[in-house]
C-alpha positions as CSV (number, residue, x, y, z in Angstrom):
1,M,-23.9,0.7,-17.9
2,S,-21.3,2.6,-16.0
3,E,-17.7,1.5,-15.7
4,Y,-18.1,1.2,-11.9
5,D,-20.7,-1.5,-12.0
6,G,-18.3,-4.0,-11.4
7,L,-16.9,-2.6,-7.5
8,T,-18.0,-4.6,-5.0
9,Q,-17.1,-2.4,-1.9
10,L,-17.4,1.3,-2.8
11,G,-20.8,2.7,-1.7
12,R,-21.7,-0.6,0.3
13,S,-21.1,-2.0,3.6
14,A,-18.0,-4.0,3.8
15,R,-16.0,-5.6,6.8
16,I,-12.7,-5.7,7.1
17,P,-11.2,-8.9,5.4
18,A,-9.7,-11.7,7.8
19,G,-6.3,-11.5,6.0
20,P,-5.0,-10.3,3.0
21,Q,-5.6,-13.2,0.8
22,E,-9.1,-12.7,1.1
23,A,-8.9,-8.9,0.5
24,V,-10.0,-7.8,-3.0
25,L,-8.2,-4.9,-4.3
26,E,-10.4,-3.1,-6.6
27,R,-9.7,-0.9,-9.6
28,V,-11.0,2.0,-11.7
29,P,-10.2,3.4,-15.1
30,N,-7.8,6.3,-14.9
31,P,-9.7,9.2,-16.3
32,R,-6.3,11.0,-17.5
33,A,-4.4,8.2,-19.0
34,D,-3.0,10.7,-21.4
35,A,-0.8,12.3,-18.5
36,Q,1.9,11.0,-16.5
37,Y,1.1,11.9,-12.7
38,L,2.3,10.6,-9.3
39,V,-0.3,9.1,-6.9
40,R,0.4,8.8,-3.0
41,F,-1.3,7.0,-0.3
42,T,0.0,7.2,3.2
43,C,-1.0,4.6,5.9
44,P,0.6,6.0,9.1
45,E,-1.1,3.3,11.5
46,F,-0.3,0.0,9.4
47,T,-0.6,-2.9,11.7
48,S,0.2,-6.5,11.7
49,L,1.2,-9.2,13.7
50,C,4.8,-10.9,14.4
51,P,4.5,-14.6,12.9
52,L,6.2,-15.9,15.7
53,T,5.4,-14.1,19.1
54,G,1.8,-12.7,17.8
55,Q,2.7,-9.4,19.4
56,P,1.7,-6.2,17.0
57,D,4.1,-4.6,14.9
58,F,3.4,-1.2,13.5
59,A,4.5,0.8,10.4
60,H,3.9,3.9,8.6
61,L,3.5,3.0,4.9
62,V,4.1,5.4,1.9
63,I,2.8,4.1,-1.5
64,D,3.8,6.0,-4.5
65,Y,3.0,5.2,-8.3
66,V,2.3,6.4,-11.8
67,P,-0.9,5.1,-12.8
68,A,-1.2,3.6,-16.4
69,A,-4.9,2.7,-17.5
70,W,-6.1,2.0,-13.7
71,L,-6.4,3.6,-10.2
72,V,-6.7,1.5,-6.8
73,E,-9.9,2.1,-5.6
74,S,-9.1,3.6,-2.3
75,K,-11.9,1.8,0.1
76,S,-10.7,-1.2,-1.0
77,L,-7.1,-0.4,-0.4
78,K,-7.9,0.5,3.1
79,L,-9.8,-2.9,3.6
80,F,-6.7,-4.5,2.0
81,L,-4.2,-2.8,4.5
82,N,-6.7,-3.2,7.6
83,S,-6.4,-6.9,6.6
84,F,-3.0,-7.4,8.0
85,R,-4.2,-6.6,11.4
86,N,-4.2,-10.0,12.2
87,H,-2.1,-11.2,10.1
88,G,1.4,-12.8,10.9
89,A,4.4,-11.9,8.6
90,F,7.6,-10.3,9.3
91,H,8.3,-6.5,8.1
92,E,9.8,-7.3,5.0
93,G,7.2,-9.9,3.9
94,C,4.3,-7.4,4.9
95,T,5.6,-4.7,2.9
96,M,6.4,-6.5,-0.3
97,E,3.0,-8.1,-0.4
98,V,1.0,-4.7,-0.2
99,A,3.7,-3.8,-3.3
100,R,3.1,-6.8,-5.6
101,R,-0.6,-7.0,-5.2
102,L,-0.7,-3.2,-6.1
103,V,1.4,-4.2,-9.2
104,E,-0.4,-7.0,-10.1
105,V,-3.6,-5.5,-9.8
106,L,-2.8,-2.0,-11.5
107,D,0.2,-2.6,-13.6
108,P,1.5,0.6,-13.2
109,L,3.9,2.8,-15.0
110,W,6.1,2.9,-12.0
111,L,5.6,1.7,-8.1
112,R,7.6,2.3,-4.9
113,I,6.8,1.7,-1.3
114,G,8.5,2.7,2.2
115,G,7.9,0.5,4.9
116,Y,8.9,2.5,7.9
117,W,8.4,0.1,10.9
118,Y,8.5,1.2,14.5
119,P,11.3,-0.6,16.7
120,R,11.2,-4.1,18.1
121,G,13.8,-4.7,20.8
122,G,14.9,-1.3,20.0
123,M,15.8,-1.6,16.2
124,P,13.4,-0.2,13.7
125,I,13.5,-1.8,10.2
126,D,12.8,0.1,7.3
127,V,11.8,-1.5,3.7
128,F,11.8,0.2,0.4
129,W,11.3,-1.3,-3.2
130,Q,10.2,0.1,-6.3
131,T,9.5,-1.3,-9.6
132,G,12.5,0.7,-11.4
133,A,13.6,3.8,-12.5
134,A,10.6,6.6,-12.0
135,P,9.3,8.2,-15.7
136,A,11.3,11.1,-16.6
137,G,9.5,14.3,-16.1
138,V,7.4,13.0,-13.2
139,W,7.7,14.8,-10.0
140,V,8.2,12.2,-7.1
141,P,8.9,14.2,-3.8
142,E,10.5,12.6,-1.0
143,Q,8.6,10.5,1.4
144,G,8.6,12.5,4.1
145,V,9.1,10.2,7.0
146,P,11.9,10.7,9.3
147,T,14.4,8.4,10.2
148,Y,13.9,6.8,13.4
149,R,14.0,9.3,16.3
150,G,10.6,8.6,17.8
151,R,9.1,8.8,14.0
152,G,7.9,12.2,14.6
């Protein structure tokens, strides 16, 4: 029996969930739980819907975390993030839902998220959150997403 036997999406055909509540975030054991290090996921094409107008919203998400016992299984993370494509929520709600679900599943030593949302009505909305201070001694680089001037 392998520590990966319980995974339901990796190595299998998996469709994009209809919404984030349906999405299953999976985790795998951290093979280097004896070391503190930073993991970064960048999603430059995150998409959701405005809950009032149904118009698409676009963001560049940057997720940094220092794992404890668990790592997020990346295919399940991709499917989870893609599940927001037809989900109506404000920028703040989407950003925080991603962060809170990751914290719930992983119980990391530290996590932060930067949600860099492209403008609607001429004004970008950026949403930032972290669980607390980063652990001492862990290199935490800047997220590298410019303030809005076309985001690139």
